[in-house]
One Martini backbone bead per residue (centre of mass of N, CA, C, O) as a GRO file, in nm:
protein
  110
    1MET     BB    1   0.288   3.321   1.299
    2ASP     BB    2  -0.019   3.311   1.220
    3ASP     BB    3  -0.292   3.122   1.138
    4GLN     BB    4  -0.342   3.252   0.860
    5GLU     BB    5  -0.053   3.237   0.752
    6ALA     BB    6  -0.022   2.929   0.786
    7GLU     BB    7  -0.255   2.848   0.594
    8VAL     BB    8  -0.149   2.987   0.340
    9LEU     BB    9   0.118   2.838   0.324
   10LEU     BB   10  -0.001   2.552   0.309
   11VAL     BB   11  -0.150   2.599   0.043
   12ARG     BB   12   0.098   2.686  -0.129
   13VAL     BB   13   0.257   2.423  -0.090
   14ARG     BB   14   0.049   2.230  -0.204
   15TRP     BB   15   0.036   2.364  -0.485
   16ALA     BB   16   0.331   2.332  -0.561
   17LEU     BB   17   0.343   2.025  -0.537
   18ALA     BB   18   0.132   1.972  -0.753
   19GLN     BB   19   0.294   2.114  -0.985
   20LEU     BB   20   0.541   1.900  -0.930
   21GLY     BB   21   0.383   1.605  -0.873
   22PHE     BB   22   0.286   1.621  -0.566
   23GLU     BB   23   0.122   1.437  -0.314
   24GLU     BB   24  -0.044   1.436  -0.048
   25ILE     BB   25  -0.074   1.220   0.232
   26ALA     BB   26  -0.176   1.018   0.453
   27THR     BB   27  -0.151   0.926   0.749
   28GLY     BB   28   0.079   0.648   0.744
   29ALA     BB   29   0.173   0.679   0.466
   30GLU     BB   30   0.321   0.693   0.169
   31GLY     BB   31   0.523   0.983   0.104
   32VAL     BB   32   0.409   1.305   0.134
   33HIS     BB   33   0.459   1.524   0.416
   34LEU     BB   34   0.270   1.760   0.617
   35ILE     BB   35   0.372   2.006   0.872
   36GLU     BB   36   0.308   2.217   1.100
   37HIS     BB   37   0.501   2.510   1.190
   38ALA     BB   38   0.610   2.787   1.352
   39ARG     BB   39   0.785   2.873   1.075
   40GLY     BB   40   0.609   2.659   0.890
   41VAL     BB   41   0.673   2.381   0.671
   42MET     BB   42   0.687   2.043   0.691
   43ILE     BB   43   0.878   1.802   0.487
   44GLY     BB   44   0.824   1.464   0.405
   45TRP     BB   45   0.953   1.121   0.318
   46ILE     BB   46   0.810   0.809   0.209
   47PRO     BB   47   0.879   0.551   0.050
   48GLN     BB   48   0.746   0.391  -0.249
   49ASP     BB   49   0.783   0.106  -0.415
   50ILE     BB   50   1.060   0.012  -0.272
   51THR     BB   51   1.332  -0.196  -0.324
   52PRO     BB   52   1.582  -0.297  -0.177
   53PRO     BB   53   1.884  -0.376  -0.230
   54ARG     BB   54   2.076  -0.638  -0.260
   55ARG     BB   55   2.305  -0.754  -0.026
   56PRO     BB   56   2.576  -0.870   0.057
   57GLU     BB   57   2.736  -1.048   0.262
   58PRO     BB   58   2.933  -1.001   0.504
   59ARG     BB   59   3.225  -1.025   0.601
   60ARG     BB   60   3.427  -1.131   0.809
   61ASN     BB   61   3.467  -0.871   1.033
   62GLN     BB   62   3.233  -0.701   0.902
   63PRO     BB   63   3.033  -0.458   0.897
   64PRO     BB   64   2.740  -0.364   0.840
   65ASP     BB   65   2.537  -0.190   0.659
   66PRO     BB   66   2.413   0.143   0.751
   67ASP     BB   67   2.188   0.148   0.481
   68PRO     BB   68   1.878   0.007   0.500
   69GLU     BB   69   1.687   0.296   0.441
   70LEU     BB   70   1.775   0.472   0.190
   71SER     BB   71   1.926   0.751   0.255
   72GLY     BB   72   2.029   0.840  -0.029
   73LEU     BB   73   1.749   0.865  -0.160
   74ARG     BB   74   1.627   1.066   0.045
   75ARG     BB   75   1.835   1.288  -0.003
   76ALA     BB   76   1.787   1.328  -0.307
   77PHE     BB   77   1.491   1.399  -0.283
   78GLY     BB   78   1.523   1.642  -0.092
   79LEU     BB   79   1.700   1.811  -0.282
   80ALA     BB   80   1.501   1.824  -0.521
   81LEU     BB   81   1.263   1.944  -0.360
   82ALA     BB   82   1.411   2.200  -0.264
   83ALA     BB   83   1.477   2.312  -0.543
   84ALA     BB   84   1.187   2.335  -0.645
   85LEU     BB   85   1.085   2.527  -0.416
   86ARG     BB   86   1.287   2.750  -0.471
   87GLY     BB   87   1.186   2.792  -0.768
   88ALA     BB   88   0.892   2.879  -0.639
   89GLY     BB   89   0.998   3.092  -0.388
   90PHE     BB   90   1.110   2.939  -0.152
   91THR     BB   91   1.223   2.883   0.165
   92VAL     BB   92   1.478   2.627   0.243
   93GLU     BB   93   1.538   2.391   0.493
   94THR     BB   94   1.767   2.167   0.576
   95ARG     BB   95   1.761   1.858   0.758
   96GLU     BB   96   1.896   1.593   0.932
   97ASP     BB   97   1.597   1.446   0.960
   98GLU     BB   98   1.477   1.460   0.650
   99TRP     BB   99   1.362   1.742   0.657
  100LEU     BB  100   1.170   2.019   0.551
  101LEU     BB  101   1.174   2.382   0.575
  102VAL     BB  102   0.913   2.600   0.497
  103LEU     BB  103   0.922   2.937   0.420
  104ASP     BB  104   0.792   3.261   0.434
  105THR     BB  105   0.876   3.497   0.168
  106PHE     BB  106   0.601   3.686   0.119
  107THR     BB  107   0.614   3.806   0.401
  108ASP     BB  108   0.604   4.116   0.541
  109LYS     BB  109   0.826   4.217   0.792
  110PRO     BB  110   0.930   4.458   1.034
   0.00000   0.00000   0.00000
Protein backbone atom coordinates (compact mmCIF):
# COMPACT_ATOMS: atom_id res chain seq x y z
CA MET A 1 0.00 0.00 0.00
CA ASP A 2 1.53 3.33 -1.03
CA ASP A 3 1.33 6.54 1.03
CA GLN A 4 -1.67 7.92 -0.86
CA GLU A 5 -3.65 4.68 -0.48
CA ALA A 6 -2.75 4.57 3.21
CA GLU A 7 -3.95 8.14 3.74
CA VAL A 8 -7.23 7.48 1.88
CA LEU A 9 -7.85 4.37 3.99
CA LEU A 10 -7.12 6.28 7.20
CA VAL A 11 -9.60 9.01 6.21
CA ARG A 12 -12.26 6.42 5.32
CA VAL A 13 -11.77 4.57 8.62
CA ARG A 14 -12.01 7.84 10.59
CA TRP A 15 -15.19 8.74 8.70
CA ALA A 16 -16.72 5.30 9.33
CA LEU A 17 -15.87 5.51 13.04
CA ALA A 18 -17.45 8.95 13.24
CA GLN A 19 -20.61 7.60 11.55
CA LEU A 20 -20.66 4.79 14.13
CA GLY A 21 -20.39 7.32 16.98
CA PHE A 22 -16.68 6.86 17.81
CA GLU A 23 -14.21 9.70 17.75
CA GLU A 24 -10.47 9.24 17.55
CA ILE A 25 -8.73 10.75 20.54
CA ALA A 26 -5.34 12.32 21.15
CA THR A 27 -2.30 10.19 21.86
CA GLY A 28 -2.07 9.24 25.52
CA ALA A 29 -5.77 9.80 26.20
CA GLU A 30 -8.50 7.24 26.78
CA GLY A 31 -10.75 6.12 23.93
CA VAL A 32 -10.30 4.92 20.33
CA HIS A 33 -6.78 5.07 18.84
CA LEU A 34 -5.80 4.73 15.17
CA ILE A 35 -2.29 3.85 14.03
CA GLU A 36 -1.14 3.51 10.44
CA HIS A 37 0.11 0.01 9.67
CA ALA A 38 1.89 -1.39 6.60
CA ARG A 39 -1.22 -3.44 5.75
CA GLY A 40 -3.93 -1.01 6.84
CA VAL A 41 -5.03 0.82 9.99
CA MET A 42 -4.73 -0.50 13.54
CA ILE A 43 -7.51 0.42 15.95
CA GLY A 44 -7.19 0.10 19.69
CA TRP A 45 -9.35 1.16 22.62
CA ILE A 46 -8.56 2.35 26.12
CA PRO A 47 -11.67 2.41 28.33
CA GLN A 48 -12.67 5.75 29.74
CA ASP A 49 -14.72 6.60 32.79
CA ILE A 50 -15.06 2.95 33.81
CA THR A 51 -14.56 1.90 37.37
CA PRO A 52 -13.53 -1.73 37.67
CA PRO A 53 -16.00 -3.75 39.72
CA ARG A 54 -14.97 -4.39 43.28
CA ARG A 55 -13.88 -7.95 43.66
CA PRO A 56 -14.05 -9.87 46.91
CA GLU A 57 -10.77 -10.75 48.55
CA PRO A 58 -9.52 -14.13 47.33
CA ARG A 59 -9.84 -17.00 49.74
CA ARG A 60 -6.74 -18.32 51.35
CA ASN A 61 -4.64 -20.40 48.94
CA GLN A 62 -6.70 -19.14 45.97
CA PRO A 63 -4.90 -17.19 43.23
CA PRO A 64 -6.07 -13.63 42.61
CA ASP A 65 -8.40 -12.90 39.70
CA PRO A 66 -6.25 -12.59 36.54
CA ASP A 67 -8.62 -10.03 34.96
CA PRO A 68 -7.83 -6.73 36.72
CA GLU A 69 -7.82 -4.66 33.51
CA LEU A 70 -11.35 -5.44 32.27
CA SER A 71 -10.16 -7.66 29.44
CA GLY A 72 -13.67 -9.08 28.97
CA LEU A 73 -15.08 -5.61 28.38
CA ARG A 74 -12.22 -4.76 26.02
CA ARG A 75 -12.85 -7.95 24.07
CA ALA A 76 -16.60 -7.28 23.81
CA PHE A 77 -15.94 -3.72 22.65
CA GLY A 78 -13.44 -4.96 20.07
CA LEU A 79 -15.86 -7.55 18.72
CA ALA A 80 -18.66 -4.98 18.45
CA LEU A 81 -16.39 -2.46 16.75
CA ALA A 82 -15.09 -5.12 14.34
CA ALA A 83 -18.65 -6.13 13.44
CA ALA A 84 -19.63 -2.50 12.84
CA LEU A 85 -16.59 -1.89 10.62
CA ARG A 86 -17.28 -5.09 8.68
CA GLY A 87 -20.85 -3.85 8.21
CA ALA A 88 -19.38 -0.63 6.80
CA GLY A 89 -17.56 -2.70 4.16
CA PHE A 90 -14.09 -3.10 5.66
CA THR A 91 -12.14 -6.29 6.17
CA VAL A 92 -11.14 -6.48 9.83
CA GLU A 93 -8.69 -8.85 11.47
CA THR A 94 -8.97 -9.27 15.23
CA ARG A 95 -5.64 -9.66 16.97
CA GLU A 96 -4.73 -11.26 20.26
CA ASP A 97 -3.15 -8.02 21.47
CA GLU A 98 -6.65 -6.41 21.60
CA TRP A 99 -6.07 -4.33 18.47
CA LEU A 100 -8.06 -4.54 15.24
CA LEU A 101 -6.38 -4.38 11.83
CA VAL A 102 -8.61 -2.73 9.22
CA LEU A 103 -7.66 -3.64 5.67
CA ASP A 104 -8.50 -1.79 2.47
CA THR A 105 -11.05 -3.96 0.64
CA PHE A 106 -11.94 -1.27 -1.88
CA THR A 107 -8.60 -1.11 -3.69
CA ASP A 108 -8.37 -3.50 -6.62
CA LYS A 109 -4.89 -4.99 -6.79
CA PRO A 110 -3.73 -7.11 -9.75
